C-alpha positions as CSV (number, residue, x, y, z in Angstrom):
1,M,-37.1,-20.6,-38.9
2,L,-37.6,-18.3,-35.8
3,K,-37.5,-14.6,-36.4
4,N,-36.1,-12.2,-33.9
5,I,-38.5,-9.2,-33.4
6,S,-36.1,-7.3,-31.0
7,K,-33.6,-6.3,-33.7
8,S,-31.5,-3.8,-31.7
9,K,-31.3,-1.6,-28.7
10,L,-32.1,1.3,-31.1
11,E,-35.5,-0.3,-31.6
12,Y,-36.1,-0.4,-27.9
13,F,-35.0,3.1,-27.3
14,R,-37.1,4.4,-30.2
15,N,-40.1,2.7,-28.6
16,L,-39.2,4.1,-25.2
17,F,-38.6,7.6,-26.5
18,F,-41.9,7.9,-28.2
19,S,-43.7,6.2,-25.3
20,Y,-42.4,8.8,-23.0
21,L,-43.1,11.5,-25.6
22,S,-46.7,10.3,-25.6
23,Q,-46.9,10.2,-21.8
24,I,-45.4,13.7,-21.6
25,A,-48.0,15.0,-24.0
26,A,-50.7,13.2,-22.0
27,G,-49.3,14.6,-18.8
28,L,-49.1,18.1,-20.2
29,T,-52.8,17.7,-21.3
30,L,-53.8,16.7,-17.8
31,F,-51.5,19.2,-16.0
32,I,-52.2,22.2,-18.2
33,A,-55.8,21.6,-19.2
34,T,-57.3,20.5,-15.8
35,P,-57.1,23.9,-14.0
36,F,-58.9,25.5,-17.0
37,L,-61.5,22.8,-17.0
38,I,-62.2,23.2,-13.3
39,K,-62.4,27.0,-13.7
40,G,-64.5,26.8,-16.8
41,L,-66.9,24.0,-15.8
42,G,-66.9,24.4,-12.1
43,L,-66.5,21.6,-9.6
44,Q,-70.0,20.2,-10.1
45,L,-69.8,19.9,-13.9
46,Y,-66.2,18.7,-13.6
47,G,-67.5,16.0,-11.3
48,V,-70.0,15.0,-14.0
49,Y,-67.1,14.8,-16.4
50,A,-65.2,12.6,-14.0
51,L,-68.2,10.4,-13.4
52,I,-68.7,9.9,-17.2
53,F,-65.1,8.7,-17.6
54,S,-65.4,6.4,-14.6
55,F,-68.3,4.7,-16.4
56,N,-66.2,4.6,-19.5
57,S,-63.6,2.6,-17.6
58,Y,-66.2,-0.1,-17.0
59,F,-67.1,-0.2,-20.7
60,N,-63.4,-0.6,-21.5
61,L,-63.7,-4.0,-19.8
62,T,-65.5,-5.2,-23.0
63,D,-62.1,-5.6,-24.5
64,I,-62.0,-8.7,-22.2
65,G,-58.2,-8.8,-22.6
66,L,-58.3,-9.3,-26.4
67,S,-55.9,-6.5,-27.2
68,T,-53.3,-7.9,-24.8
69,S,-53.7,-11.4,-26.1
70,L,-53.4,-10.0,-29.7
71,I,-50.0,-8.7,-28.8
72,R,-48.8,-12.1,-27.8
73,E,-50.5,-13.7,-30.8
74,T,-48.7,-11.3,-33.1
75,V,-45.4,-11.8,-31.4
76,N,-45.7,-15.5,-32.0
77,G,-46.9,-15.0,-35.6
78,V,-43.9,-12.7,-36.4
79,I,-41.4,-15.1,-34.9
80,K,-42.9,-18.0,-37.0
81,N,-43.2,-15.6,-40.0
82,D,-46.9,-16.6,-40.4
83,L,-49.6,-14.0,-39.8
84,T,-52.6,-16.1,-40.9
85,G,-53.8,-16.6,-37.3
86,V,-53.3,-12.9,-36.6
87,K,-55.5,-11.9,-39.5
88,L,-58.3,-14.2,-38.4
89,A,-58.0,-13.0,-34.8
90,L,-58.1,-9.4,-35.8
91,N,-61.1,-9.7,-38.1
92,S,-62.9,-11.7,-35.4
93,T,-62.1,-9.1,-32.7
94,I,-63.4,-6.2,-34.8
95,F,-66.7,-8.1,-35.4
96,Y,-67.0,-8.7,-31.7
97,Y,-66.4,-4.9,-31.0
98,I,-69.1,-3.9,-33.4
99,V,-71.6,-6.2,-31.7
100,T,-70.5,-5.0,-28.3
101,F,-70.8,-1.3,-29.2
102,I,-74.4,-1.8,-30.3
103,C,-75.2,-3.7,-27.1
104,I,-73.6,-1.0,-24.9
105,L,-75.4,1.8,-26.7
106,F,-78.8,0.2,-26.0
107,L,-77.9,-0.7,-22.5
108,S,-76.8,2.8,-21.7
109,I,-80.0,4.2,-23.0
110,A,-82.0,1.8,-20.9
111,L,-80.1,2.5,-17.7
112,L,-79.2,6.2,-18.0
113,D,-82.1,7.8,-19.9
114,P,-83.9,9.8,-17.1
115,R,-87.2,8.8,-18.8
116,L,-86.4,5.0,-18.5
117,G,-84.1,4.3,-15.6
118,N,-83.1,5.7,-12.2
119,L,-79.3,5.0,-12.2
120,G,-78.5,8.6,-13.1
121,R,-80.8,10.0,-10.4
122,F,-79.1,7.7,-7.9
123,L,-75.7,9.0,-8.7
124,I,-76.6,12.7,-9.3
125,K,-79.3,14.4,-7.3
126,D,-79.6,17.5,-9.4
127,T,-82.2,16.9,-12.2
128,K,-80.5,19.2,-14.7
129,L,-77.1,17.5,-14.2
130,V,-78.7,14.1,-14.7
131,N,-79.9,15.1,-18.2
132,T,-76.4,16.6,-19.0
133,F,-74.8,13.4,-17.8
134,Y,-77.0,11.2,-20.0
135,N,-76.5,13.3,-23.2
136,A,-72.8,13.7,-22.7
137,F,-72.5,10.0,-22.0
138,L,-73.9,9.1,-25.4
139,V,-71.1,11.1,-27.1
140,V,-68.5,9.4,-24.9
141,I,-69.7,6.0,-26.1
142,L,-68.9,6.8,-29.7
143,T,-65.4,7.9,-28.6
144,F,-65.0,4.8,-26.6
145,F,-65.7,2.6,-29.6
146,L,-63.2,4.4,-31.8
147,N,-60.6,4.0,-29.0
148,L,-61.3,0.3,-28.8
149,V,-60.5,-0.2,-32.5
150,I,-57.4,2.0,-32.2
151,Q,-56.3,-0.3,-29.3
152,I,-56.4,-3.5,-31.4
153,F,-54.5,-2.0,-34.3
154,D,-51.9,-0.7,-31.8
155,A,-51.8,-4.2,-30.3
156,V,-50.8,-5.8,-33.6
157,L,-48.2,-3.0,-34.2
158,Q,-46.8,-3.7,-30.7
159,G,-46.4,-7.4,-31.7
160,F,-44.3,-6.1,-34.6
161,N,-42.3,-4.2,-32.0
162,K,-43.5,-0.9,-33.5
163,I,-44.8,0.6,-30.3
164,Y,-43.5,4.0,-31.2
165,I,-46.0,4.4,-34.1
166,N,-49.2,4.8,-32.1
167,K,-47.3,6.6,-29.3
168,R,-46.3,9.2,-31.8
169,I,-49.8,9.7,-33.0
170,K,-51.1,9.8,-29.4
171,A,-48.7,12.5,-28.5
172,I,-50.0,14.8,-31.3
173,R,-53.6,13.9,-30.4
174,N,-53.0,14.8,-26.8
175,L,-51.5,18.1,-27.5
176,L,-54.3,19.1,-29.9
177,E,-56.8,17.9,-27.3
178,C,-55.1,20.1,-24.7
179,A,-55.2,23.1,-26.9
180,G,-58.9,22.5,-27.7
181,F,-59.8,22.0,-24.0
182,I,-58.1,25.3,-23.0
183,L,-59.7,27.4,-25.8
184,I,-63.2,26.0,-25.0
185,S,-62.7,26.4,-21.2
186,I,-61.7,30.1,-21.7
187,Y,-64.1,31.3,-24.4
188,H,-67.1,29.0,-24.3
189,P,-67.1,26.5,-21.4
190,N,-69.3,23.6,-22.5
191,I,-69.0,19.9,-21.7
192,F,-70.4,18.9,-25.0
193,L,-67.9,20.9,-27.0
194,L,-65.1,19.3,-25.0
195,L,-66.4,15.8,-25.7
196,F,-66.8,16.7,-29.4
197,V,-63.1,17.6,-29.6
198,S,-62.2,14.2,-28.1
199,L,-64.5,12.4,-30.6
200,S,-63.2,14.2,-33.6
201,L,-59.5,13.6,-32.7
202,A,-60.3,9.9,-32.0
203,F,-61.7,9.6,-35.5
204,L,-58.6,11.2,-37.1
205,H,-56.4,9.1,-34.9
206,L,-58.1,5.9,-36.1
207,A,-58.0,6.9,-39.8
208,Y,-54.3,7.6,-39.8
209,L,-53.3,4.7,-37.6
210,Y,-55.1,2.3,-39.9
211,S,-53.3,3.6,-43.0
212,V,-49.9,3.0,-41.2
213,F,-51.0,-0.3,-39.9
214,H,-52.0,-1.6,-43.4
215,K,-48.7,-0.3,-44.9
216,I,-46.6,-2.2,-42.3
217,T,-48.6,-5.4,-41.8
218,K,-50.2,-5.8,-45.3
219,I,-53.2,-7.3,-43.5
220,K,-56.5,-6.6,-45.2
221,L,-59.5,-6.3,-43.0
222,N,-62.7,-8.3,-43.8
223,I,-65.0,-9.2,-40.9
224,K,-66.4,-12.0,-43.1
225,D,-63.0,-13.6,-42.9
226,R,-63.2,-14.5,-39.2
227,D,-62.8,-17.7,-37.3
228,L,-64.7,-18.7,-34.2
229,V,-62.1,-21.2,-33.0
230,V,-59.3,-18.6,-33.3
231,F,-61.4,-16.1,-31.5
232,K,-62.1,-18.6,-28.7
233,N,-58.4,-19.3,-28.3
234,L,-57.7,-15.5,-28.1
235,L,-60.5,-15.2,-25.6
236,K,-59.1,-18.1,-23.6
237,Q,-55.8,-16.2,-23.3
238,G,-57.5,-12.9,-22.6
239,I,-60.1,-13.8,-20.0
240,W,-57.5,-13.5,-17.2
241,Y,-56.4,-10.1,-18.5
242,F,-60.1,-9.2,-18.4
243,I,-60.4,-10.3,-14.8
244,G,-57.2,-8.4,-13.9
245,S,-58.6,-5.3,-15.7
246,F,-61.9,-5.7,-13.8
247,S,-60.1,-5.6,-10.5
248,V,-58.2,-2.4,-11.6
249,V,-61.6,-0.8,-12.3
250,L,-62.9,-1.9,-8.9
251,I,-59.8,-0.3,-7.4
252,F,-59.6,3.0,-9.3
253,N,-63.2,3.7,-10.3
254,T,-65.8,2.2,-7.9
255,N,-64.9,4.6,-5.2
256,I,-66.0,7.4,-7.5
257,F,-69.5,6.1,-7.6
258,I,-69.6,5.6,-3.8
259,I,-68.3,9.2,-3.3
260,S,-71.0,10.5,-5.7
261,S,-73.8,8.7,-3.9
262,V,-72.6,9.3,-0.3
263,L,-70.8,12.7,-0.4
264,G,-72.1,14.4,-3.6
265,I,-71.0,15.1,-7.1
266,Q,-68.8,18.1,-6.0
267,Y,-66.6,15.7,-4.0
268,V,-66.1,13.5,-7.1
269,G,-64.6,16.6,-8.8
270,I,-62.2,17.1,-5.9
271,F,-61.2,13.5,-5.7
272,F,-60.7,13.4,-9.5
273,V,-58.3,16.5,-9.3
274,Y,-56.0,14.7,-6.9
275,N,-56.1,11.5,-9.0
276,R,-55.4,13.4,-12.2
277,F,-52.3,15.0,-10.7
278,F,-50.8,11.7,-9.6
279,E,-51.9,10.1,-12.9
280,V,-49.3,12.2,-14.7
281,I,-46.5,10.8,-12.4
282,R,-47.8,7.3,-12.4
283,T,-48.0,6.9,-16.2
284,G,-44.5,8.1,-16.7
285,F,-43.1,5.3,-14.5
286,V,-45.4,2.7,-15.9
287,T,-44.2,3.3,-19.5
288,L,-40.7,2.1,-18.8
289,T,-41.8,-1.5,-18.1
290,Q,-44.7,-1.5,-20.5
291,T,-42.3,-0.8,-23.4
292,L,-40.6,-4.1,-22.6
293,F,-43.7,-6.2,-23.1
294,P,-42.9,-7.6,-26.6
295,K,-39.3,-8.3,-25.4
296,I,-40.5,-10.1,-22.3
297,A,-43.0,-12.2,-24.4
298,E,-40.2,-13.1,-26.9
299,M,-37.8,-14.1,-24.1
300,K,-40.5,-16.3,-22.5
301,Y,-41.3,-17.9,-25.9
302,K,-37.6,-18.8,-26.3
303,G,-37.3,-20.2,-22.8
304,E,-34.9,-17.6,-21.5
305,N,-36.4,-17.8,-18.0
306,V,-33.1,-17.1,-16.0
307,K,-32.5,-13.9,-18.0
308,L,-36.1,-12.9,-17.5
309,L,-35.9,-13.3,-13.8
310,N,-32.6,-11.3,-13.6
311,L,-34.1,-8.6,-15.8
312,F,-37.2,-8.4,-13.5
313,F,-35.3,-8.0,-10.3
314,K,-32.9,-5.5,-11.9
315,I,-35.9,-3.3,-12.9
316,W,-38.0,-3.9,-9.8
317,I,-35.2,-3.1,-7.3
318,G,-34.1,-0.1,-9.3
319,L,-37.6,1.2,-9.5
320,G,-38.1,0.8,-5.7
321,G,-34.9,2.7,-5.0
322,L,-35.9,5.5,-7.4
323,L,-39.3,5.8,-5.7
324,L,-37.6,6.1,-2.3
325,V,-35.3,8.9,-3.6
326,I,-38.2,11.0,-5.0
327,F,-40.7,10.4,-2.2
328,Y,-39.5,13.3,0.0
329,P,-39.4,15.9,-2.9
330,L,-42.9,14.8,-4.1
331,Q,-44.2,15.1,-0.5
332,H,-43.0,18.6,0.0
333,W,-42.3,20.3,-3.3
334,G,-45.0,18.3,-5.1
335,L,-47.6,19.5,-2.6
336,L,-46.7,23.1,-3.3
337,I,-47.0,22.4,-7.1
338,F,-50.3,20.8,-6.6
339,Q,-51.6,23.7,-4.5
340,H,-50.7,26.1,-7.2
341,W,-51.8,23.9,-10.1
342,S,-55.2,22.7,-8.8
343,K,-56.5,26.1,-7.8
344,L,-58.6,24.4,-5.1
345,Q,-59.5,26.7,-2.2
346,N,-58.6,24.2,0.5
347,V,-55.9,21.6,-0.3
348,D,-55.9,18.7,2.1
349,S,-52.2,17.8,2.7
350,R,-53.2,14.6,4.4
351,L,-55.3,13.5,1.4
352,Y,-52.3,14.4,-0.8
353,F,-50.0,12.3,1.4
354,F,-52.3,9.2,1.1
355,F,-52.5,9.6,-2.7
356,L,-48.7,9.8,-2.8
357,I,-48.3,6.5,-0.8
358,F,-50.9,4.7,-2.9
359,N,-49.5,5.8,-6.2
360,S,-45.9,4.9,-5.1
361,F,-47.1,1.3,-4.3
362,I,-49.1,1.1,-7.6
363,I,-46.0,2.1,-9.6
364,W,-43.9,-0.5,-7.9
365,D,-46.5,-3.2,-8.2
366,N,-47.0,-2.5,-11.9
367,C,-43.5,-3.9,-12.7
368,P,-44.2,-7.6,-11.7
369,S,-47.7,-7.2,-13.2
370,I,-46.3,-6.4,-16.6
371,F,-43.9,-9.3,-16.5
372,I,-46.7,-11.7,-15.4
373,G,-49.0,-10.5,-18.2
374,A,-46.2,-10.7,-20.9
375,I,-45.4,-14.4,-20.0
376,G,-49.1,-15.3,-20.1
377,E,-49.3,-16.4,-16.4
378,Q,-51.9,-13.9,-15.2
379,K,-54.5,-16.4,-13.9
380,R,-53.6,-16.4,-10.2
381,Q,-52.6,-12.8,-10.3
382,A,-56.1,-11.9,-11.7
383,M,-57.8,-13.8,-8.9
384,V,-55.7,-12.0,-6.2
385,S,-56.5,-8.7,-8.0
386,I,-60.2,-9.5,-7.8
387,L,-59.8,-10.0,-4.0
388,Q,-58.0,-6.7,-3.8
389,G,-60.9,-5.0,-5.7
390,I,-63.5,-6.6,-3.4
391,I,-61.6,-5.5,-0.3
392,N,-61.3,-2.0,-1.7
393,V,-65.0,-1.7,-2.4
394,V,-66.2,-3.0,1.0
395,L,-63.6,-1.0,2.9
396,G,-64.2,2.0,0.7
397,Y,-68.0,2.1,1.4
398,I,-67.3,1.9,5.2
399,L,-64.5,4.4,5.3
400,I,-66.0,6.9,2.9
401,K,-69.1,7.1,5.1
402,N,-67.0,7.7,8.2
403,Y,-63.9,9.6,6.9
404,G,-64.8,11.1,3.6
405,L,-62.3,11.3,0.8
406,D,-59.5,10.1,3.1
407,G,-61.4,6.9,3.6
408,A,-61.5,6.3,-0.2
409,I,-57.8,6.3,-0.7
410,V,-56.9,4.6,2.6
411,S,-59.1,1.7,1.6
412,S,-57.2,1.3,-1.7
413,I,-53.8,1.4,0.2
414,I,-55.0,-1.3,2.7
415,A,-56.4,-3.6,-0.1
416,L,-53.1,-3.3,-2.1
417,L,-50.9,-4.1,0.9
418,I,-53.0,-7.2,1.8
419,T,-52.8,-8.6,-1.7
420,N,-50.8,-7.8,-4.9
421,I,-48.0,-5.7,-3.5
422,W,-46.3,-8.9,-2.2
423,Y,-48.0,-11.7,-4.1
424,N,-47.0,-10.7,-7.6
425,V,-43.3,-10.7,-6.8
426,Y,-43.6,-14.0,-4.9
427,F,-45.5,-15.7,-7.8
428,L,-43.3,-14.4,-10.6
429,N,-40.1,-15.5,-8.8
430,N,-41.5,-19.0,-8.2
431,K,-42.9,-19.4,-11.7
432,L,-39.7,-18.6,-13.5
433,K,-37.6,-20.6,-11.1
434,Y,-39.9,-23.6,-11.4
435,A,-39.7,-23.3,-15.2
436,N,-36.0,-23.8,-15.0
437,G,-36.4,-26.9,-12.8
């Protein structure tokens, strides 16, 4: 007997409410804490901070799409009322993460330790900053591993349509992190203290989430109880999520490395400030569609392709209209807010405008991307996304050398317009129509 995981509109709105609450808390952390961080650390150290988290984005790729595949695996298990496969997949994934963490730790030491490798010196010319970057990076690796494990527990809970649980915890964590960052920035600016706050909160987050996870799912963890076949099936589903994620990293993070090596670490800090401001706006819009992921997966599983297509166009067209309405206010009033918020001495209005265009397109493109991922048809999208990433890297290198920070964001806009902004809608429309004959 098939079980309906989308019990009511109340369930959806509860998920949506806490998703937005989490995003508001994350947005407040970025919006409130960033000026304090810039003032406390200075643009150079803030640039190091940005560079560390750009590396962290690459390490997040070690998830290889497993968490997203685990959502779909759990949705199917809940519908069938059989969680045996979910338990095996979860234990296998945790074992994989432990092995991956050990490999990343040794790889980071080999590449970034100033005594062993030259990568740090290539990205940062100042010797003192190279040592700071390396030591801080080791702390970030620990936080990264805890966040990976949090991510897979959250994936299973999302499969149970309990998205709100982790979002609620994340909201509290973000607010505490914001308070910690502000206090440290004011009274004792130190990049290691900031990272220690993040590490401590990640540990508390994981401990509490696991207790809630166990209470709801009744799944007992035992990495000895793993299955290679189940893991391979999960990996087979997730590999295209991984390729898509890799393209996202190419699009959002590779320019940071190019900026650091070509323009200098201070310009990384400036670029990161602009990106942080628009990240607050971007994540708020993305949440609306992301919350529908379990519902979309369930509708696809039940073969409700016509309803899915109608739902997509309703959300996509509405989102496009909303972006047009708010574009002018964001261009004019948003720039004034950014000038006051960032505390940068010279705010480049043209760079701000380019960021606004890029993020508007990214928000709009995210809608079909979520639908494609939820129905498990991300293979072609991932290949197009890789093309987008490659175009972005090549153009980025050329344009950054000639036009500075403007070139970095313009290259991202051009790459998106050539590829995913139109292809995802075209592909999703044809895929769901074809499924209905």
